[in-house]
N, C-alpha and C positions, 0 to 999 in steps of 0.2 A: 278468519277473514284474511285474504291475501292482500298485503301491502304492496301496491304496484311499483313503488319507488324502490324497496329494498328487496322484493321477492320473497320475504319471509312471511310466515303465518303469524298472525296476532290474534289474541282472544277477542271475542266480542265483548262488549261492555257487560259487566256482571258475570262473566265466565271465567272462572280462574283456572281452567283446565290447560289451556296454552298460555305460558308467559310471553309477554311482549318482548321483542328483541329489537334492540336499536343498532346492533352491529350488522355490517354488510354480510350478504351471503357469500358463500365460498366462490360461487360461479360469477359473482358481479365483477365487471371489469374495473380496473383501477382508474382513478382520476386521471385526465390528460396530463401527461407530463410528470406524473408522480414519481416515476423511475427513470426518467429521461437524463439525469445526471447534471444538467444545466439548470438547476433550479435557481430562480431568482433573476435569471438573465431573459431578456426580450428576445423574440424571434427576429431573424434577419428581416429586413425591409423587403427583399426580393421574395422571400417565403410568404409574407403577408400579402403582397401584390398578387402573388400567384393564387393564394387562397382566395382573395376578393374576386379575381377574375373567373375563377371556377364557380364560385357561389353565383355570380352574375349570370352565367352561361347555363345554370340550372333551371329547367323549364318549371319546376315546381316553385321556386322562388319567383320568377318573373311573372308566372301566372297569378301569383297572389299579390303582386305589386311591391315586392321587396328589392330594393337596390342596395348594393353595398359599395362603399368607397372609402378612400383614405384622404384625411385632410392633409393637404400639402404642407402647411406651416408647422402643425403640431404633430403630425405622423399618427393620429389616431384613427381608429376605424369608426366609420359613420354609416349608420343603418337608416334607410329612409323607406317610409311607407308610401307608395305612389298610387294615385287613381290610374287605373290602367287605360281608361278611355281618354281621359284628359291630360295625362302625365303631370298633374298638379301634385305637389308634395303635400301630403296629408299629415305625416308626423315624422319627425327626424330625431335620432339618438346618437350622440348627445345633441341637444337643440342648438340651432344657430346662435342663439344667444349665449349658451354656455361656452361654445367654440370660440366666440368673439371675446369673451371674459377670459378664457384661457390664454388668448392670443395677447390680450392687454397686460395680463399678469406677467407672462414671459417676456414681454417687452420692457416692462418695469424693472423685472430683476436683472436684465441685461444692462439697463442704466445704471442700476445701484451697484452692480459689481465693476462696471467700467469706471464709475466715479471713485469706488474705493481703492482701485488698483493705482 
């Protein structure tokens, strides 16, 4: 049985002829940024804004109601699922409430640091 995620062949249940393999196949691409040399650092804001712009221009995403943006205050990437006929936001990741909570936490951290100094 072919595992679509790893591309390796696994034995069917009860068949010991082909052992299951959890290792990635030799032809599988490496994880994005795995060998980039800048591990642990965030991409530049311009690069993220360019990527978001390209995603929003892609007709495949716009036809399905996907909208990408960057939250100005936190800099987090936001994905919205929009009803294409009414332009109503059906779902958002992270949610508006989660973004508001993150903003509040950031403000509280700023107040604590300012008072300590």
